[in-house]
Structures are given as structure tokens and as C-alpha cells.
N, CA, C and O atoms as CSV, one atom per row, in Angstrom:
chain,resi,resn,atom,element,x,y,z
A,1,MET,N,N,0.857,-0.790,-0.001
A,1,MET,CA,C,0.301,-0.153,0.193
A,1,MET,C,C,0.673,1.505,-0.149
A,1,MET,O,O,0.077,2.408,-0.735
A,2,ALA,N,N,2.159,1.363,0.640
A,2,ALA,CA,C,2.806,2.520,0.540
A,2,ALA,C,C,3.169,3.063,-1.028
A,2,ALA,O,O,3.206,4.185,-1.532
A,3,ALA,N,N,3.422,1.670,-1.550
A,3,ALA,CA,C,4.051,2.184,-3.064
A,3,ALA,C,C,2.850,2.701,-3.740
A,3,ALA,O,O,2.991,3.856,-4.142
A,4,ALA,N,N,1.767,2.188,-3.963
A,4,ALA,CA,C,0.461,2.489,-4.407
A,4,ALA,C,C,0.154,4.178,-4.124
A,4,ALA,O,O,-0.123,4.952,-5.040
A,5,GLU,N,N,0.279,4.649,-2.440
A,5,GLU,CA,C,0.246,6.200,-1.949
A,5,GLU,C,C,1.395,6.781,-2.734
A,5,GLU,O,O,1.134,7.657,-3.558
A,6,LYS,N,N,2.646,6.382,-2.564
A,6,LYS,CA,C,3.499,6.850,-3.284
A,6,LYS,C,C,3.662,7.228,-4.659
A,6,LYS,O,O,4.439,8.133,-4.965
A,7,LYS,N,N,2.822,6.447,-5.717
A,7,LYS,CA,C,2.561,6.529,-6.738
A,7,LYS,C,C,1.571,7.530,-7.084
A,7,LYS,O,O,1.790,8.270,-8.043
A,8,ARG,N,N,0.340,7.649,-6.301
A,8,ARG,CA,C,-0.225,8.715,-6.483
A,8,ARG,C,C,0.115,9.678,-5.777
A,8,ARG,O,O,-0.701,10.523,-6.143
A,9,TYR,N,N,0.708,10.134,-5.060
A,9,TYR,CA,C,1.530,11.288,-4.383
A,9,TYR,C,C,2.556,11.896,-5.700
A,9,TYR,O,O,2.795,13.103,-5.729
A,10,LEU,N,N,3.116,10.992,-6.743
A,10,LEU,CA,C,3.723,11.551,-7.710
A,10,LEU,C,C,2.816,12.036,-8.652
A,10,LEU,O,O,2.971,13.167,-9.113
A,11,THR,N,N,1.866,11.308,-9.004
A,11,THR,CA,C,1.050,11.953,-10.102
A,11,THR,C,C,0.479,12.971,-9.669
A,11,THR,O,O,0.468,13.867,-10.513
A,12,ASN,N,N,-0.149,13.311,-8.433
A,12,ASN,CA,C,-0.392,14.793,-7.630
A,12,ASN,C,C,0.347,16.058,-8.223
A,12,ASN,O,O,0.186,17.150,-8.770
A,13,HIS,N,N,1.343,15.081,-7.698
A,13,HIS,CA,C,2.686,16.423,-7.919
A,13,HIS,C,C,3.001,16.407,-8.969
A,13,HIS,O,O,3.305,17.592,-9.110
A,14,ASP,N,N,3.282,15.698,-10.407
A,14,ASP,CA,C,3.260,16.321,-11.485
A,14,ASP,C,C,2.170,16.936,-12.203
A,14,ASP,O,O,2.377,17.606,-13.215
A,15,GLN,N,N,0.668,16.680,-11.580
A,15,GLN,CA,C,-0.458,17.453,-12.507
A,15,GLN,C,C,-0.065,19.042,-12.178
A,15,GLN,O,O,0.046,19.923,-13.031
A,16,GLY,N,N,0.182,19.248,-10.260
A,16,GLY,CA,C,0.816,20.578,-9.792
A,16,GLY,C,C,1.188,21.448,-11.042
A,16,GLY,O,O,0.670,22.237,-11.832
A,17,MET,N,N,2.920,20.578,-10.639
A,17,MET,CA,C,3.975,21.330,-11.867
A,17,MET,C,C,2.787,21.355,-13.410
A,17,MET,O,O,2.726,22.505,-13.846
A,18,ALA,N,N,2.346,20.849,-13.823
A,18,ALA,CA,C,1.620,21.334,-15.436
A,18,ALA,C,C,1.206,22.199,-15.396
A,18,ALA,O,O,1.437,23.069,-16.235
A,19,ALA,N,N,0.094,22.408,-14.013
A,19,ALA,CA,C,-0.664,23.748,-14.464
A,19,ALA,C,C,0.298,24.951,-14.558
A,19,ALA,O,O,0.126,25.972,-15.224
A,20,VAL,N,N,1.313,24.646,-13.790
A,20,VAL,CA,C,2.026,26.033,-13.095
A,20,VAL,C,C,2.812,26.402,-14.305
A,20,VAL,O,O,3.338,27.464,-14.638
A,21,LEU,N,N,2.724,24.838,-15.062
A,21,LEU,CA,C,3.771,25.448,-16.416
A,21,LEU,C,C,2.836,25.830,-17.720
A,21,LEU,O,O,3.362,26.062,-18.808
A,22,VAL,N,N,1.827,25.862,-17.582
A,22,VAL,CA,C,1.060,26.247,-18.242
A,22,VAL,C,C,0.486,27.283,-18.163
A,22,VAL,O,O,0.198,27.795,-19.245
A,23,LEU,N,N,0.097,27.996,-16.951
A,23,LEU,CA,C,0.062,29.343,-16.416
A,23,LEU,C,C,1.392,30.161,-17.178
A,23,LEU,O,O,1.434,31.027,-18.051
A,24,ILE,N,N,2.586,29.336,-16.287
A,24,ILE,CA,C,3.914,30.587,-16.827
A,24,ILE,C,C,3.601,30.679,-18.298
A,24,ILE,O,O,3.239,31.787,-18.692
A,25,PHE,N,N,3.681,29.674,-19.197
A,25,PHE,CA,C,3.889,29.876,-21.098
A,25,PHE,C,C,2.565,30.619,-21.232
A,25,PHE,O,O,2.629,31.433,-22.153
A,26,THR,N,N,1.070,30.598,-20.447
A,26,THR,CA,C,0.215,31.161,-20.832
A,26,THR,C,C,0.471,32.743,-20.542
A,26,THR,O,O,-0.039,33.519,-21.351
A,27,GLY,N,N,1.199,33.279,-19.483
A,27,GLY,CA,C,1.415,34.511,-19.247
A,27,GLY,C,C,2.229,35.030,-20.215
A,27,GLY,O,O,1.927,35.976,-20.942
A,28,ALA,N,N,3.682,34.170,-20.240
A,28,ALA,CA,C,4.463,34.694,-21.716
A,28,ALA,C,C,3.987,35.249,-22.733
A,28,ALA,O,O,4.368,36.346,-23.142
A,29,LEU,N,N,2.770,34.296,-23.453
A,29,LEU,CA,C,2.138,34.260,-24.748
A,29,LEU,C,C,1.674,35.516,-24.554
A,29,LEU,O,O,2.135,36.442,-25.221
A,30,PHE,N,N,0.595,35.737,-23.513
A,30,PHE,CA,C,-0.007,37.271,-23.193
A,30,PHE,C,C,0.828,38.567,-23.682
A,30,PHE,O,O,0.557,39.614,-24.270
A,31,MET,N,N,2.224,37.832,-23.021
A,31,MET,CA,C,3.251,39.336,-22.662
A,31,MET,C,C,3.888,39.680,-24.559
A,31,MET,O,O,3.856,40.567,-25.412
A,32,LEU,N,N,4.414,38.264,-24.344
A,32,LEU,CA,C,4.489,38.482,-26.268
A,32,LEU,C,C,3.209,39.247,-27.661
A,32,LEU,O,O,3.385,39.711,-28.788
A,33,GLY,N,N,2.202,39.066,-26.944
A,33,GLY,CA,C,1.103,39.189,-27.743
A,33,GLY,C,C,0.780,40.682,-27.863
A,33,GLY,O,O,0.397,41.150,-28.935
A,34,GLY,N,N,0.957,41.533,-26.606
A,34,GLY,CA,C,1.040,42.685,-26.264
A,34,GLY,C,C,2.126,43.530,-26.558
A,34,GLY,O,O,2.007,44.740,-26.749
A,35,ALA,N,N,3.231,42.875,-26.596
A,35,ALA,CA,C,4.125,43.855,-27.329
A,35,ALA,C,C,3.946,43.798,-28.883
A,35,ALA,O,O,4.309,44.757,-29.565
A,36,LEU,N,N,3.443,42.790,-29.394
A,36,LEU,CA,C,3.484,42.503,-30.512
A,36,LEU,C,C,2.245,43.348,-30.783
A,36,LEU,O,O,2.184,43.350,-32.012
A,37,LEU,N,N,1.535,43.848,-30.462
A,37,LEU,CA,C,0.347,44.643,-30.824
A,37,LEU,C,C,0.520,46.141,-30.649
A,37,LEU,O,O,-0.173,46.999,-31.195
A,38,GLY,N,N,1.643,46.367,-29.727
A,38,GLY,CA,C,1.990,47.712,-29.530
A,38,GLY,C,C,3.260,48.084,-30.400
A,38,GLY,O,O,3.985,49.070,-30.261
A,39,TYR,N,N,3.355,47.103,-31.295
A,39,TYR,CA,C,4.132,47.527,-32.079
A,39,TYR,C,C,3.636,47.869,-33.348
A,39,TYR,O,O,3.909,48.922,-33.923
A,40,ALA,N,N,2.822,46.876,-33.837
A,40,ALA,CA,C,1.494,46.933,-34.768
A,40,ALA,C,C,1.171,48.336,-34.941
A,40,ALA,O,O,1.276,49.010,-35.965
A,41,VAL,N,N,0.798,48.647,-33.892
A,41,VAL,CA,C,0.034,50.157,-33.773
A,41,VAL,C,C,0.953,50.978,-34.229
A,41,VAL,O,O,0.761,51.652,-35.241
A,42,ASN,N,N,2.059,51.016,-33.536
A,42,ASN,CA,C,3.037,51.972,-33.920
A,42,ASN,C,C,3.654,51.914,-35.210
A,42,ASN,O,O,4.211,52.903,-35.684
A,43,GLU,N,N,3.620,51.343,-35.520
A,43,GLU,CA,C,3.811,50.518,-37.336
A,43,GLU,C,C,2.571,51.787,-38.053
A,43,GLU,O,O,2.877,52.689,-38.833
A,44,LYS,N,N,1.358,51.538,-37.581
A,44,LYS,CA,C,0.327,52.091,-38.351
A,44,LYS,C,C,0.465,53.560,-38.107
A,44,LYS,O,O,0.167,54.179,-39.129
A,45,ILE,N,N,0.773,54.249,-37.225
A,45,ILE,CA,C,0.679,55.364,-36.518
A,45,ILE,C,C,1.605,56.053,-37.794
A,45,ILE,O,O,1.294,57.007,-38.507
A,46,ILE,N,N,2.912,55.183,-37.822
A,46,ILE,CA,C,4.312,55.676,-38.734
A,46,ILE,C,C,3.686,55.782,-39.834
A,46,ILE,O,O,3.640,56.910,-40.323
A,47,ALA,N,N,3.188,54.945,-40.369
A,47,ALA,CA,C,2.866,54.718,-42.021
A,47,ALA,C,C,1.742,56.075,-41.969
A,47,ALA,O,O,1.741,56.998,-42.783
A,48,GLY,N,N,1.127,55.977,-41.197
A,48,GLY,CA,C,-0.246,57.393,-41.873
A,48,GLY,C,C,0.892,58.726,-41.865
A,48,GLY,O,O,1.103,59.402,-42.872
A,49,TYR,N,N,1.510,58.936,-40.659
A,49,TYR,CA,C,2.317,60.074,-40.640
A,49,TYR,C,C,3.148,60.286,-42.466
A,49,TYR,O,O,3.285,61.312,-43.131
A,50,GLN,N,N,3.592,58.699,-42.812
A,50,GLN,CA,C,4.393,59.177,-43.892
A,50,GLN,C,C,3.585,59.181,-45.149
A,50,GLN,O,O,3.951,59.699,-46.205
A,51,ALA,N,N,2.262,58.456,-44.912
A,51,ALA,CA,C,1.381,58.639,-46.196
A,51,ALA,C,C,0.949,60.297,-46.151
A,51,ALA,O,O,0.492,60.887,-47.130
A,52,GLN,N,N,1.087,60.665,-45.368
A,52,GLN,CA,C,0.408,62.511,-45.039
A,52,GLN,C,C,1.725,63.163,-45.576
A,52,GLN,O,O,1.469,64.129,-46.295
A,53,ASP,N,N,3.106,62.901,-45.428
A,53,ASP,CA,C,3.795,63.348,-45.736
A,53,ASP,C,C,4.444,63.473,-47.131
A,53,ASP,O,O,5.176,64.379,-47.528
A,54,ALA,N,N,4.069,62.489,-47.723
A,54,ALA,CA,C,4.303,62.304,-49.069
A,54,ALA,C,C,3.056,62.541,-50.093
A,54,ALA,O,O,3.169,62.510,-51.319
A,55,ALA,N,N,1.923,62.767,-49.422
A,55,ALA,CA,C,0.394,63.413,-50.168
A,55,ALA,C,C,1.026,64.945,-49.962
A,55,ALA,O,O,1.001,65.687,-50.944
A,56,LEU,N,N,1.568,65.417,-48.761
A,56,LEU,CA,C,1.800,67.026,-48.904
A,56,LEU,C,C,2.896,67.151,-49.710
A,56,LEU,O,O,2.781,68.008,-50.586
A,57,TYR,N,N,3.967,66.522,-49.669
A,57,TYR,CA,C,4.924,67.050,-51.083
A,57,TYR,C,C,4.345,66.721,-52.186
A,57,TYR,O,O,4.837,67.548,-52.954
A,58,TYR,N,N,3.515,65.974,-52.912
A,58,TYR,CA,C,2.694,66.206,-54.061
A,58,TYR,C,C,1.964,67.391,-54.441
A,58,TYR,O,O,1.782,67.990,-55.501
A,59,ILE,N,N,1.573,67.554,-53.132
A,59,ILE,CA,C,0.696,68.741,-53.360
A,59,ILE,C,C,1.325,70.147,-53.597
A,59,ILE,O,O,0.731,71.161,-53.962
A,60,THR,N,N,2.294,70.038,-53.391
A,60,THR,CA,C,3.564,71.068,-53.261
A,60,THR,C,C,4.152,71.160,-54.405
A,60,THR,O,O,4.267,72.177,-55.088
A,61,GLU,N,N,4.623,69.849,-54.686
A,61,GLU,CA,C,4.964,69.856,-56.204
A,61,GLU,C,C,3.951,70.014,-57.198
A,61,GLU,O,O,4.420,70.532,-58.212
A,62,ALA,N,N,2.792,69.770,-57.272
A,62,ALA,CA,C,1.432,70.260,-57.882
A,62,ALA,C,C,1.536,71.627,-58.455
A,62,ALA,O,O,1.437,71.935,-59.643
A,63,GLY,N,N,1.791,72.539,-57.250
A,63,GLY,CA,C,1.953,73.881,-57.391
A,63,GLY,C,C,3.105,74.606,-58.076
A,63,GLY,O,O,3.291,75.698,-58.613
A,64,LEU,N,N,3.998,73.163,-57.729
A,64,LEU,CA,C,5.442,74.161,-58.496
A,64,LEU,C,C,5.165,73.868,-60.379
A,64,LEU,O,O,5.524,74.675,-61.237
A,65,GLU,N,N,4.535,72.678,-60.640
A,65,GLU,CA,C,4.027,72.173,-61.988
A,65,GLU,C,C,3.027,73.500,-62.496
A,65,GLU,O,O,3.400,74.110,-63.498
A,66,THR,N,N,2.130,73.810,-62.003
A,66,THR,CA,C,1.407,75.446,-62.184
A,66,THR,C,C,1.806,76.129,-61.824
A,66,THR,O,O,0.814,76.840,-61.665
A,67,GLY,N,N,2.751,76.795,-61.388
A,67,GLY,CA,C,3.607,77.823,-61.780
A,67,GLY,C,C,4.315,77.827,-62.861
A,67,GLY,O,O,3.922,78.685,-63.651
A,68,ILE,N,N,5.367,77.103,-63.290
A,68,ILE,CA,C,6.077,76.593,-64.313
A,68,ILE,C,C,4.949,76.642,-65.659
A,68,ILE,O,O,5.495,76.935,-66.723
A,69,THR,N,N,3.798,76.449,-65.715
A,69,THR,CA,C,3.153,76.282,-66.635
A,69,THR,C,C,2.584,77.450,-67.379
A,69,THR,O,O,2.510,77.848,-68.542
A,70,ALA,N,N,2.099,77.932,-65.801
A,70,ALA,CA,C,2.094,79.792,-66.290
A,70,ALA,C,C,2.692,80.428,-66.957
A,70,ALA,O,O,2.399,81.099,-67.946
A,71,LEU,N,N,4.099,80.143,-66.140
A,71,LEU,CA,C,5.252,80.933,-66.988
A,71,LEU,C,C,5.577,80.726,-67.989
A,71,LEU,O,O,6.302,81.589,-68.484
A,72,GLN,N,N,5.337,79.847,-68.603
A,72,GLN,CA,C,5.564,78.936,-69.971
A,72,GLN,C,C,4.246,79.746,-70.886
A,72,GLN,O,O,4.617,79.944,-72.043
A,73,GLN,N,N,3.011,80.177,-70.658
A,73,GLN,CA,C,2.257,80.980,-71.214
A,73,GLN,C,C,2.524,82.157,-71.129
A,73,GLN,O,O,2.599,82.667,-72.247
A,74,ASP,N,N,2.702,82.821,-70.344
A,74,ASP,CA,C,3.156,83.957,-69.976
A,74,ASP,C,C,4.385,84.412,-69.164
A,74,ASP,O,O,3.832,84.915,-68.186
A,75,PHE,N,N,5.907,84.566,-68.936
A,75,PHE,CA,C,6.747,84.841,-68.232
A,75,PHE,C,C,7.003,85.471,-67.213
A,75,PHE,O,O,7.673,85.367,-66.186
A,76,LEU,N,N,6.007,86.473,-67.943
A,76,LEU,CA,C,5.968,87.902,-66.536
A,76,LEU,C,C,5.039,88.061,-65.906
A,76,LEU,O,O,4.806,89.197,-65.495
A,77,PHE,N,N,3.945,86.712,-65.517
A,77,PHE,CA,C,3.204,86.735,-65.138
A,77,PHE,C,C,3.293,86.755,-63.705
A,77,PHE,O,O,4.103,85.913,-63.318
A,78,SER,N,N,2.703,87.475,-62.682
A,78,SER,CA,C,3.068,87.879,-61.453
A,78,SER,C,C,1.889,87.776,-60.296
A,78,SER,O,O,2.014,88.236,-59.160
A,79,GLY,N,N,0.519,86.967,-60.884
A,79,GLY,CA,C,-0.469,87.020,-59.880
A,79,GLY,C,C,0.138,86.002,-58.651
A,79,GLY,O,O,1.339,86.075,-58.391
A,80,GLU,N,N,-0.513,85.296,-58.098
A,80,GLU,CA,C,-0.674,84.284,-57.167
A,80,GLU,C,C,-1.770,83.303,-57.618
A,80,GLU,O,O,-2.931,83.698,-57.721
A,81,LEU,N,N,-1.409,81.975,-57.900
A,81,LEU,CA,C,-2.381,80.924,-58.021
A,81,LEU,C,C,-2.662,79.803,-56.980
A,81,LEU,O,O,-1.807,79.182,-56.349
A,82,VAL,N,N,-3.801,79.676,-56.924
A,82,VAL,CA,C,-3.928,78.632,-55.646
A,82,VAL,C,C,-4.625,77.754,-56.688
A,82,VAL,O,O,-5.008,78.047,-57.820
A,83,GLY,N,N,-4.714,76.189,-55.772
A,83,GLY,CA,C,-5.619,74.952,-56.191
A,83,GLY,C,C,-5.715,74.196,-55.082
A,83,GLY,O,O,-5.143,74.404,-54.012
A,84,THR,N,N,-6.581,73.155,-55.400
A,84,THR,CA,C,-6.555,72.044,-54.222
A,84,THR,C,C,-6.343,70.761,-54.899
A,84,THR,O,O,-6.728,70.763,-56.068
A,85,LEU,N,N,-5.728,69.440,-54.388
A,85,LEU,CA,C,-5.360,68.551,-55.017
A,85,LEU,C,C,-5.620,67.360,-53.592
A,85,LEU,O,O,-5.211,67.728,-52.491
A,86,ALA,N,N,-6.206,66.176,-53.700
A,86,ALA,CA,C,-6.285,65.407,-52.441
A,86,ALA,C,C,-6.429,65.559,-51.279
A,86,ALA,O,O,-5.748,64.936,-50.464
A,87,GLY,N,N,-7.493,66.557,-50.888
A,87,GLY,CA,C,-7.962,67.037,-49.701
A,87,GLY,C,C,-6.983,68.047,-49.025
A,87,GLY,O,O,-7.234,68.251,-47.837
A,88,GLY,N,N,-5.785,68.802,-49.613
A,88,GLY,CA,C,-5.160,69.763,-49.323
A,88,GLY,C,C,-5.170,70.936,-50.533
A,88,GLY,O,O,-5.813,70.779,-51.571
A,89,SER,N,N,-4.521,71.902,-50.302
A,89,SER,CA,C,-4.146,72.931,-51.189
A,89,SER,C,C,-2.901,73.358,-51.270
A,89,SER,O,O,-2.044,72.850,-50.547
A,90,PHE,N,N,-2.537,74.536,-52.319
A,90,PHE,CA,C,-1.447,74.707,-52.757
A,90,PHE,C,C,-1.516,76.137,-52.916
A,90,PHE,O,O,-2.713,76.371,-53.082
A,91,ARG,N,N,-0.829,77.292,-52.955
A,91,ARG,CA,C,-0.603,78.419,-52.931
A,91,ARG,C,C,0.934,79.185,-53.564
A,91,ARG,O,O,1.641,79.606,-52.649
A,92,VAL,N,N,1.328,79.335,-54.545
A,92,VAL,CA,C,2.218,79.334,-55.769
A,92,VAL,C,C,2.186,81.066,-55.838
A,92,VAL,O,O,1.089,81.623,-55.878
A,93,THR,N,N,3.565,81.941,-55.851
A,93,THR,CA,C,3.783,83.056,-55.599
A,93,THR,C,C,4.947,83.084,-56.403
A,93,THR,O,O,5.565,82.045,-56.634
A,94,PHE,N,N,5.395,84.475,-56.970
A,94,PHE,CA,C,6.163,84.521,-58.170
A,94,PHE,C,C,7.090,85.739,-57.623
A,94,PHE,O,O,6.552,86.577,-56.900
A,95,GLU,N,N,8.420,85.856,-57.936
A,95,GLU,CA,C,9.381,86.497,-57.617
A,95,GLU,C,C,10.205,87.000,-58.535
A,95,GLU,O,O,9.908,86.261,-59.474
A,96,ASN,N,N,11.017,87.711,-58.949
A,96,ASN,CA,C,11.793,88.430,-60.122
A,96,ASN,C,C,12.916,88.068,-59.292
A,96,ASN,O,O,12.867,88.063,-58.062
A,97,ALA,N,N,13.701,87.833,-59.826
A,97,ALA,CA,C,14.915,87.398,-59.747
A,97,ALA,C,C,16.288,88.185,-60.071
A,97,ALA,O,O,17.205,88.524,-59.323
A,98,ASP,N,N,16.094,88.352,-61.463
A,98,ASP,CA,C,17.288,88.618,-62.273
A,98,ASP,C,C,16.542,88.817,-63.821
A,98,ASP,O,O,15.488,88.218,-64.035
A,99,ILE,N,N,17.134,89.662,-64.846
A,99,ILE,CA,C,16.635,89.893,-65.889
A,99,ILE,C,C,16.504,88.492,-66.061
A,99,ILE,O,O,17.508,87.809,-65.862
A,100,GLY,N,N,14.942,87.680,-66.554
A,100,GLY,CA,C,15.161,86.743,-67.487
A,100,GLY,C,C,15.188,85.199,-66.304
A,100,GLY,O,O,15.354,84.061,-66.742
A,101,ARG,N,N,15.000,85.498,-64.896
A,101,ARG,CA,C,15.413,84.646,-64.016
A,101,ARG,C,C,13.925,84.873,-63.232
A,101,ARG,O,O,13.469,86.015,-63.296
A,102,ARG,N,N,13.208,83.934,-62.556
A,102,ARG,CA,C,11.684,83.541,-61.793
A,102,ARG,C,C,12.209,82.939,-60.522
A,102,ARG,O,O,13.199,82.207,-60.500
A,103,ARG,N,N,11.508,83.276,-59.463
A,103,ARG,CA,C,11.612,82.015,-58.469
A,103,ARG,C,C,9.764,82.271,-58.388
A,103,ARG,O,O,8.896,83.140,-58.462
A,104,ILE,N,N,10.040,80.421,-58.128
A,104,ILE,CA,C,8.655,80.323,-57.908
A,104,ILE,C,C,8.529,79.628,-56.518
A,104,ILE,O,O,9.387,78.753,-56.408
A,105,SER,N,N,7.813,79.732,-55.541
A,105,SER,CA,C,7.522,79.038,-54.210
A,105,SER,C,C,6.082,78.643,-54.205
A,105,SER,O,O,5.144,79.419,-54.389
A,106,SER,N,N,5.986,77.211,-53.952
A,106,SER,CA,C,4.926,76.594,-53.751
A,106,SER,C,C,4.303,76.798,-52.125
A,106,SER,O,O,5.377,76.890,-51.531
A,107,HIS,N,N,3.526,76.891,-51.341
A,107,HIS,CA,C,3.088,76.509,-50.386
A,107,HIS,C,C,1.853,75.887,-50.133
A,107,HIS,O,O,0.709,76.310,-50.302
A,108,GLY,N,N,2.374,74.540,-49.588
A,108,GLY,CA,C,1.343,73.163,-49.564
A,108,GLY,C,C,1.088,73.256,-48.193
A,108,GLY,O,O,1.778,73.653,-47.253
A,109,THR,N,N,-0.196,72.747,-48.283
A,109,THR,CA,C,-1.638,72.464,-46.889
A,109,THR,C,C,-1.904,71.101,-47.140
A,109,THR,O,O,-1.909,70.642,-48.282
A,110,LEU,N,N,-2.128,70.423,-46.114
A,110,LEU,CA,C,-2.668,69.500,-45.815
A,110,LEU,C,C,-3.017,69.017,-44.501
A,110,LEU,O,O,-2.213,68.182,-44.087
A,111,ASP,N,N,-4.047,69.307,-43.655
A,111,ASP,CA,C,-4.430,68.877,-42.249
A,111,ASP,C,C,-3.363,69.741,-41.373
A,111,ASP,O,O,-2.492,69.224,-40.672
A,112,ASN,N,N,-3.532,70.883,-41.498
A,112,ASN,CA,C,-2.422,71.595,-40.624
A,112,ASN,C,C,-0.903,71.394,-40.651
A,112,ASN,O,O,0.000,71.625,-39.848
A,113,ASN,N,N,-0.966,70.898,-41.830
A,113,ASN,CA,C,0.461,70.911,-41.579
A,113,ASN,C,C,1.153,71.362,-43.371
A,113,ASN,O,O,0.685,70.906,-44.414
A,114,ARG,N,N,2.050,72.108,-43.298
A,114,ARG,CA,C,2.496,72.961,-44.059
A,114,ARG,C,C,4.175,72.566,-44.560
A,114,ARG,O,O,5.160,72.721,-43.839
A,115,LYS,N,N,4.182,72.149,-45.656
A,115,LYS,CA,C,5.423,72.229,-46.754
A,115,LYS,C,C,5.547,73.305,-47.896
A,115,LYS,O,O,4.700,73.463,-48.774
A,116,THR,N,N,7.063,74.242,-47.732
A,116,THR,CA,C,7.156,75.085,-49.016
A,116,THR,C,C,8.456,74.817,-49.721
A,116,THR,O,O,9.541,74.740,-49.146
A,117,ARG,N,N,8.223,74.655,-51.258
A,117,ARG,CA,C,9.283,74.228,-52.226
A,117,ARG,C,C,9.467,75.416,-53.253
A,117,ARG,O,O,8.604,76.131,-53.761
A,118,SER,N,N,10.955,75.422,-53.428
A,118,SER,CA,C,10.545,76.832,-54.292
A,118,SER,C,C,11.944,76.238,-55.332
A,118,SER,O,O,12.823,75.469,-54.945
A,119,VAL,N,N,11.794,77.002,-57.058
A,119,VAL,CA,C,12.372,76.421,-57.729
A,119,VAL,C,C,12.940,77.966,-58.331
A,119,VAL,O,O,12.278,78.988,-58.150
A,120,MET,N,N,14.086,77.964,-58.971
A,120,MET,CA,C,14.348,78.933,-59.517
A,120,MET,C,C,14.786,78.718,-61.178
A,120,MET,O,O,15.824,78.138,-61.495
A,121,ILE,N,N,13.795,79.298,-62.193
A,121,ILE,CA,C,13.756,79.325,-63.288
A,121,ILE,C,C,14.421,80.602,-64.430
A,121,ILE,O,O,14.677,81.756,-64.086
A,122,GLU,N,N,14.589,80.075,-65.727
A,122,GLU,CA,C,15.174,80.994,-66.320
A,122,GLU,C,C,14.526,80.559,-67.827
A,122,GLU,O,O,14.348,79.514,-68.454
A,123,ASN,N,N,14.300,81.912,-68.005
A,123,ASN,CA,C,14.279,81.832,-69.894
A,123,ASN,C,C,14.720,81.750,-70.755
A,123,ASN,O,O,14.850,82.837,-71.319
A,124,ASN,N,N,15.264,80.546,-71.514
A,124,ASN,CA,C,15.998,80.652,-72.120
A,124,ASN,C,C,15.825,80.858,-73.628
A,124,ASN,O,O,14.692,80.581,-74.022
A,125,PRO,N,N,16.612,81.244,-74.480
A,125,PRO,CA,C,15.881,82.099,-75.907
A,125,PRO,C,C,16.015,80.679,-76.435
A,125,PRO,O,O,14.992,80.317,-77.014
A,126,VAL,N,N,16.881,79.870,-76.403
A,126,VAL,CA,C,16.998,78.088,-77.196
A,126,VAL,C,C,15.954,77.532,-76.995
A,126,VAL,O,O,14.983,77.505,-77.751
A,127,SER,N,N,16.107,76.870,-75.599
A,127,SER,CA,C,14.901,75.736,-75.113
A,127,SER,C,C,13.666,76.588,-74.485
A,127,SER,O,O,12.572,76.066,-74.697
A,128,GLY,N,N,13.653,77.246,-74.089
A,128,GLY,CA,C,12.299,77.753,-73.558
A,128,GLY,C,C,12.849,77.875,-71.802
A,128,GLY,O,O,13.958,77.961,-71.274
A,129,ILE,N,N,11.734,77.839,-71.393
A,129,ILE,CA,C,12.264,77.657,-69.466
A,129,ILE,C,C,12.002,76.561,-69.462
A,129,ILE,O,O,11.143,75.815,-69.931
A,130,ILE,N,N,13.577,76.481,-68.356
A,130,ILE,CA,C,14.495,75.351,-67.765
A,130,ILE,C,C,14.372,75.930,-66.581
A,130,ILE,O,O,14.428,77.155,-66.482
A,131,VAL,N,N,14.159,75.004,-65.358
A,131,VAL,CA,C,14.725,75.201,-64.167
A,131,VAL,C,C,15.931,74.802,-63.644
A,131,VAL,O,O,16.448,73.686,-63.594
A,132,THR,N,N,16.424,76.229,-63.138
A,132,THR,CA,C,17.972,75.814,-62.938
A,132,THR,C,C,18.456,75.710,-61.450
A,132,THR,O,O,19.635,75.793,-61.104
A,133,GLU,N,N,17.325,75.506,-60.571
A,133,GLU,CA,C,17.816,75.682,-59.102
A,133,GLU,C,C,16.707,75.597,-58.564
A,133,GLU,O,O,15.686,76.243,-58.800
A,134,TRP,N,N,16.975,74.434,-57.499
A,134,TRP,CA,C,15.880,73.997,-56.743
A,134,TRP,C,C,16.523,74.079,-55.504
A,134,TRP,O,O,17.616,73.659,-55.125
A,135,ILE,N,N,15.308,74.928,-54.746
A,135,ILE,CA,C,15.722,76.016,-53.431
A,135,ILE,C,C,15.073,75.095,-52.546
A,135,ILE,O,O,14.007,74.541,-52.812
A,136,LYS,N,N,16.056,74.859,-50.959
A,136,LYS,CA,C,16.011,73.759,-50.403
A,136,LYS,C,C,15.060,74.616,-49.347
A,136,LYS,O,O,15.416,75.789,-49.463
A,137,PRO,N,N,14.020,74.517,-48.385
A,137,PRO,CA,C,13.474,75.406,-47.657
A,137,PRO,C,C,14.302,75.805,-46.225
A,137,PRO,O,O,13.843,76.656,-45.463
């Protein structure tokens, strides 16, 4: 009878260890899952910021292209151009630099974010309007 009680004791003890191991393993899985979920949420937020920045870049570039097109029609154009694109807007201004050179600045806006890009263009008698310099803000 002593051998049977000893065998039963080992079985009950082994079952208790299995429950502890299952709890430890489950806790580790919950922690890993939480960390992965947090990582995924952060990546989604970063991707949203990058998409918005790319959209703002293209809105501002569209403003520059609009300005270049306006000066191809009339190199002395001096008004202000505005437009909307993809939920944002741009405003284009012109400045005289030298004789035969103009500066075009495009100010893009999207969801309270702003970006400005400028180019210097030249009216070349042989090739027409050419961009001579991209000006970093």
C-alpha cells in the first residue's frame, strides 16, 4: 500500500507542476502578444504620418508644376495661383530674381501641416523655360 500511495503522490505532484508550467507559458504568450500589438499600432501610426507627408509633398510639387506652366504661357505673370488636390491646397507665388530669371514658391497645406518648395527658373531663348535650381526651404 505504501507503493500505491507513493505513486499517487507523484501523479498529483506532476499535475500541479503541469498547471504551473501552463500558467507561465500562457503569461509569456500574453506578454508577447501585447508587445506585438503595441508594435503593430506604432507602425500603423508611423505609416499614416509617412503617407500624409508624401501627399503633402505631391500637393506642393503640383503647385510648382502649375507655376511653371503659368510662366510658360506668360513669363512675366505676377499673380498668385491657388489650387486644391487630394484634400489639401497649394498657393503659388512668383518673384523676380534677375533679368530672365524668376523664383516660383509653392506653399502646400494638408491637415494643418505645411510644406514650402521653391525653384529658380530661367527663360532661355533656345530651349524655353528651364529649371536652374531647386531651393531647399
